[in-house]
C-alpha positions as CSV (number, residue, x, y, z in Angstrom):
1,X,0.0,0.0,0.0
2,X,1.5,3.3,-1.1
3,X,1.8,6.3,1.2
4,X,-0.9,8.9,0.8
5,X,-0.3,12.6,0.4
6,X,-3.3,14.8,1.2
7,X,-3.3,18.4,0.1
8,X,-5.5,20.6,2.2
9,X,-5.2,18.2,5.1
10,X,-6.1,20.8,7.7
11,X,-9.6,21.3,6.3
12,X,-12.9,19.7,7.2
13,X,-12.6,16.8,4.6
14,X,-8.8,16.5,4.9
15,X,-9.0,15.6,8.6
16,X,-11.6,12.9,8.1
17,X,-9.7,11.5,5.0
18,X,-6.5,11.4,7.0
19,X,-8.2,9.5,9.8
20,X,-9.9,7.0,7.4
21,X,-6.6,6.5,5.6
22,X,-4.6,5.9,8.7
23,X,-7.2,3.5,10.0
24,X,-6.9,1.6,6.8
25,X,-3.2,1.2,7.3
26,X,-1.8,3.9,5.1
27,X,1.0,6.2,6.0
28,X,-0.3,9.7,5.6
29,X,1.7,12.9,4.7
30,X,-0.3,16.1,5.0
31,X,0.2,19.4,3.2
32,X,-1.4,22.5,4.6
33,X,-0.9,26.2,5.1
34,X,0.1,26.4,8.8
35,X,3.8,25.9,9.4
36,X,3.3,23.2,12.0
37,X,1.1,20.2,12.2
38,X,-2.4,21.3,13.3
39,X,-3.2,19.9,16.8
40,X,-6.2,17.9,15.6
41,X,-3.8,16.0,13.2
42,X,-1.3,15.0,15.9
43,X,-1.0,11.2,15.9
44,X,-2.9,10.9,12.6
45,X,-0.3,12.0,10.0
46,X,3.2,10.6,9.8
47,X,4.6,13.6,8.1
48,X,3.5,17.2,7.4
49,X,4.6,20.3,5.4
50,X,3.2,23.8,5.7
51,X,3.7,25.4,2.2
52,X,1.9,27.7,-0.2
53,X,0.8,25.1,-2.7
54,X,0.2,27.8,-5.3
55,X,4.0,28.1,-5.5
56,X,5.7,24.9,-4.4
57,X,5.5,21.2,-3.6
58,X,7.3,20.3,-0.4
59,X,10.6,18.5,-0.9
60,X,9.9,16.3,2.2
61,X,6.8,14.7,0.6
62,X,7.2,11.0,-0.2
63,X,7.9,10.5,-3.9
64,X,6.2,7.1,-4.2
65,X,2.8,8.2,-3.0
66,X,-0.8,8.4,-4.1
67,X,-2.3,11.9,-3.8
68,X,-5.8,13.2,-2.9
69,X,-5.9,16.8,-4.0
70,X,-8.3,18.7,-1.7
71,X,-6.6,22.0,-1.3
72,X,-8.3,25.1,-2.8
73,X,-10.7,27.9,-2.3
74,X,-14.1,26.3,-1.8
75,X,-16.8,28.8,-0.7
76,X,-19.2,29.3,-3.6
77,X,-20.7,32.6,-2.4
78,X,-17.3,34.2,-1.7
79,X,-16.2,33.4,-5.2
80,X,-18.4,36.1,-6.7
81,X,-16.5,38.8,-4.8
82,X,-13.1,37.2,-5.6
83,X,-13.5,35.6,-9.0
84,X,-9.9,35.8,-10.2
85,X,-8.5,34.6,-6.9
86,X,-10.6,31.4,-7.2
87,X,-9.6,30.8,-10.8
88,X,-5.9,31.6,-10.3
89,X,-5.4,30.0,-7.0
90,X,-7.2,26.7,-7.7
91,X,-5.5,26.4,-11.0
92,X,-2.1,27.1,-9.6
93,X,-2.3,24.5,-6.9
94,X,-3.3,21.9,-9.5
95,X,-0.3,22.8,-11.7
96,X,2.0,22.3,-8.7
97,X,0.4,18.9,-7.9
98,X,0.6,17.8,-11.5
99,X,4.2,19.0,-12.1
100,X,5.4,17.3,-8.9
101,X,3.8,14.0,-10.0
102,X,5.5,14.2,-13.4
103,X,8.8,14.9,-11.8
104,X,8.6,12.0,-9.3
105,X,7.5,9.4,-11.9
106,X,6.3,7.3,-9.0
107,X,3.3,5.7,-10.7
108,X,1.0,6.8,-7.8
109,X,-2.6,7.7,-8.5
110,X,-4.0,11.2,-8.1
111,X,-7.6,11.8,-7.1
112,X,-8.4,15.4,-7.8
113,X,-11.5,16.6,-6.0
114,X,-13.9,18.8,-8.0
115,X,-17.6,19.3,-7.1
116,X,-21.1,18.0,-7.9
117,X,-21.9,21.7,-8.0
118,X,-20.5,21.9,-11.6
119,X,-23.7,20.4,-13.1
120,X,-26.4,22.5,-14.7
121,X,-29.9,22.4,-13.1
122,X,-31.5,19.1,-14.0
123,X,-34.9,18.7,-15.7
124,X,-37.5,17.8,-13.0
125,X,-35.9,15.5,-10.4
126,X,-33.6,13.5,-12.8
127,X,-30.5,12.2,-11.1
128,X,-27.3,13.6,-12.4
129,X,-24.7,11.2,-13.7
130,X,-21.3,12.0,-15.1
131,X,-22.7,12.7,-18.5
132,X,-25.0,15.4,-17.4
133,X,-24.5,19.0,-18.7
134,X,-22.2,21.4,-16.9
135,X,-23.5,24.8,-15.8
136,X,-21.1,27.7,-15.2
137,X,-23.0,29.1,-12.3
138,X,-20.2,30.7,-10.2
139,X,-16.5,31.6,-10.4
140,X,-16.0,28.6,-8.0
141,X,-17.5,26.3,-10.6
142,X,-15.4,27.9,-13.4
143,X,-12.3,27.2,-11.3
144,X,-13.3,23.6,-10.8
145,X,-13.9,22.9,-14.5
146,X,-10.5,24.5,-15.2
147,X,-9.0,22.1,-12.6
148,X,-10.7,19.1,-14.2
149,X,-9.3,20.1,-17.6
150,X,-5.8,20.5,-16.1
151,X,-6.1,17.0,-14.7
152,X,-7.0,15.8,-18.2
153,X,-3.9,17.4,-19.5
154,X,-1.7,15.7,-17.0
155,X,-3.5,12.4,-17.7
156,X,-2.5,12.9,-21.3
157,X,1.1,13.1,-20.2
158,X,0.9,9.7,-18.6
159,X,-0.3,10.3,-15.1
160,X,-2.8,8.0,-13.4
161,X,-5.3,10.7,-12.4
162,X,-9.0,10.8,-11.9
163,X,-11.6,13.4,-10.9
164,X,-14.1,13.0,-8.1
165,X,-17.3,15.1,-8.1
166,X,-18.7,15.0,-4.6
167,X,-22.2,16.4,-3.9
168,X,-23.1,18.1,-0.6
169,X,-21.4,16.5,2.4
170,X,-21.4,17.3,6.1
171,X,-20.6,15.7,9.4
172,X,-18.6,16.2,12.6
173,X,-16.4,19.3,12.6
174,X,-17.9,21.2,9.7
175,X,-17.5,24.9,10.1
176,X,-20.0,27.7,9.5
177,X,-21.2,28.7,6.0
178,X,-23.0,25.4,5.4
179,X,-26.6,24.3,6.2
180,X,-26.2,21.9,9.2
181,X,-23.6,24.0,11.2
182,X,-25.5,27.2,10.4
183,X,-28.8,25.7,11.6
184,X,-27.1,24.5,14.8
185,X,-25.7,27.9,15.6
186,X,-28.9,29.7,14.8
187,X,-31.1,27.3,16.9
188,X,-28.8,27.6,19.9
189,X,-29.0,31.4,19.7
190,X,-32.7,31.5,19.2
191,X,-34.7,33.0,22.1
192,X,-37.5,30.8,23.4
193,X,-40.6,31.2,21.4
194,X,-39.0,33.3,18.6
195,X,-39.3,32.2,14.9
196,X,-36.2,31.0,13.1
197,X,-35.4,33.3,10.2
198,X,-34.4,31.3,7.1
199,X,-34.3,31.5,3.3
200,X,-36.1,28.8,1.5
201,X,-35.9,25.4,3.1
202,X,-38.0,23.7,0.3
203,X,-35.1,23.1,-2.1
204,X,-33.8,19.5,-2.0
205,X,-30.2,18.5,-2.1
206,X,-28.1,15.3,-2.0
207,X,-26.3,15.0,1.4
208,X,-23.6,12.5,2.2
209,X,-21.6,12.0,5.4
210,X,-18.1,13.3,5.1
211,X,-16.7,10.0,6.3
212,X,-18.4,8.1,3.5
213,X,-17.0,10.7,1.1
214,X,-13.5,10.1,2.5
215,X,-14.0,6.4,2.0
216,X,-15.0,7.0,-1.6
217,X,-11.7,8.8,-2.3
218,X,-9.8,5.9,-0.8
219,X,-11.9,3.4,-2.9
220,X,-10.8,5.3,-6.0
221,X,-7.2,5.0,-4.9
222,X,-7.4,1.4,-4.1
223,X,-9.2,0.2,-7.2
224,X,-6.7,-1.9,-9.3
225,X,-8.0,-0.3,-12.5
226,X,-10.5,2.4,-13.3
227,X,-12.3,2.5,-16.6
228,X,-13.4,6.2,-16.4
229,X,-11.8,9.5,-15.7
230,X,-14.6,11.0,-13.7
231,X,-16.7,9.7,-10.7
232,X,-19.7,11.2,-8.8
233,X,-19.8,10.8,-5.1
234,X,-23.4,11.0,-3.9
235,X,-26.1,9.3,-1.8
236,X,-28.7,9.4,-4.6
237,X,-31.3,10.8,-2.2
238,X,-32.5,14.4,-2.2
239,X,-33.6,15.9,1.1
240,X,-35.2,19.3,1.7
241,X,-33.9,21.9,4.1
242,X,-37.0,21.3,6.2
243,X,-36.0,17.6,6.6
244,X,-32.5,18.7,7.6
245,X,-33.9,21.1,10.1
246,X,-36.2,18.4,11.6
247,X,-33.2,16.1,12.0
248,X,-31.1,18.8,13.7
249,X,-33.9,19.6,16.1
250,X,-34.4,15.9,16.9
251,X,-30.7,15.6,17.6
252,X,-30.9,18.6,19.9
253,X,-34.0,17.2,21.6
254,X,-36.2,20.2,20.8
255,X,-39.2,20.9,18.7
256,X,-38.9,22.6,15.4
257,X,-39.5,26.3,15.7
258,X,-41.8,28.5,13.7
259,X,-40.1,29.7,10.5
260,X,-39.9,33.2,9.2
261,X,-38.8,33.4,5.6
262,X,-36.5,36.4,4.8
263,X,-37.0,37.2,1.1
264,X,-33.4,38.6,0.9
265,X,-32.1,35.1,1.7
266,X,-34.1,33.4,-1.1
267,X,-32.3,32.7,-4.4
268,X,-35.0,32.4,-7.0
269,X,-32.7,30.7,-9.5
270,X,-32.0,27.8,-7.2
271,X,-33.0,24.5,-8.7
272,X,-35.8,22.8,-6.7
273,X,-34.0,19.5,-6.5
274,X,-30.5,18.1,-7.1
275,X,-29.4,14.6,-6.5
276,X,-26.4,12.6,-7.8
277,X,-26.0,9.2,-9.4
278,X,-23.0,7.4,-8.1
279,X,-23.6,4.1,-10.0
280,X,-20.3,4.3,-11.8
281,X,-18.3,4.6,-8.5
282,X,-20.4,1.9,-6.9
283,X,-20.1,-0.5,-9.9
284,X,-16.3,-0.1,-10.2
285,X,-15.2,0.0,-6.6
286,X,-18.1,-1.4,-4.5
287,X,-18.4,1.8,-2.6
288,X,-21.7,2.8,-1.1
289,X,-22.7,5.1,1.8
290,X,-22.7,3.4,5.2
291,X,-23.7,6.1,7.7
292,X,-27.5,6.9,7.9
293,X,-28.4,10.6,7.5
294,X,-29.9,10.9,11.0
295,X,-26.7,9.4,12.5
296,X,-24.6,12.0,10.5
297,X,-26.7,14.8,12.0
298,X,-26.5,13.4,15.5
299,X,-22.7,13.0,15.3
300,X,-22.4,16.6,14.0
301,X,-24.5,17.9,16.9
302,X,-22.5,15.8,19.4
303,X,-19.1,17.1,18.2
304,X,-20.4,20.7,18.2
305,X,-21.4,20.4,21.9
306,X,-18.2,18.6,23.0
């Protein structure tokens, strides 16, 4: 089993991936921005380098390793205010990863993480497979499509590299700016008897547990041979924001509050329902989600109160 290099190891997904990989017996080398190993990675990674991945690949990284490339700017909303930063930074990091792999000639596999958010809005409730149309809905999406094309370039130069497109994922330790942690924070701050101010909670999205997503990346690394260059990571089930709120309230042991819709928070162009089709990943690697949605919510709540 090759060592594993994880870029963006200090982030939400990176931590869970490092834990899953270490539990599976892999030696993990992390790349992040802090100069020292983040405390929550102590005892999980066997090596670490804090570098600006836009500019350099660490000389201390193992040369015979597989790579999961997670590093990058990832907040969709913020990308509208910083479009060129998203495009330039995410592209530059991918160039550094690809050039380092070419230089090492190790034969390891690269899994580059894109996003299920690159797809155009589907007709009705049709599940989105890898052949679905792409919609350039944000600078973040533009940067991810660029990254995917860069990976295709490096694949043409002989690298064993694939792209993963994960749909929405959450779980223990996720920070603010996403539905579950934001609902948790707002519910805890809500005065007794007051309504919860929200945007629309009627749109439906495909949610997976971050630990299942981490296992999907490892499954792509471990497969002896892959017949495609692109793989969705998704549960295949769409849940509304109201369902998510009900699960969070149940985990908190409280009733769902009255809701007050703030029109300023409603995005009229949001597709009513999005769900992914991960049949390709399941068929080639045997991966499937293990953690029930309600358990994911309960674990997220438990960690946030610890």
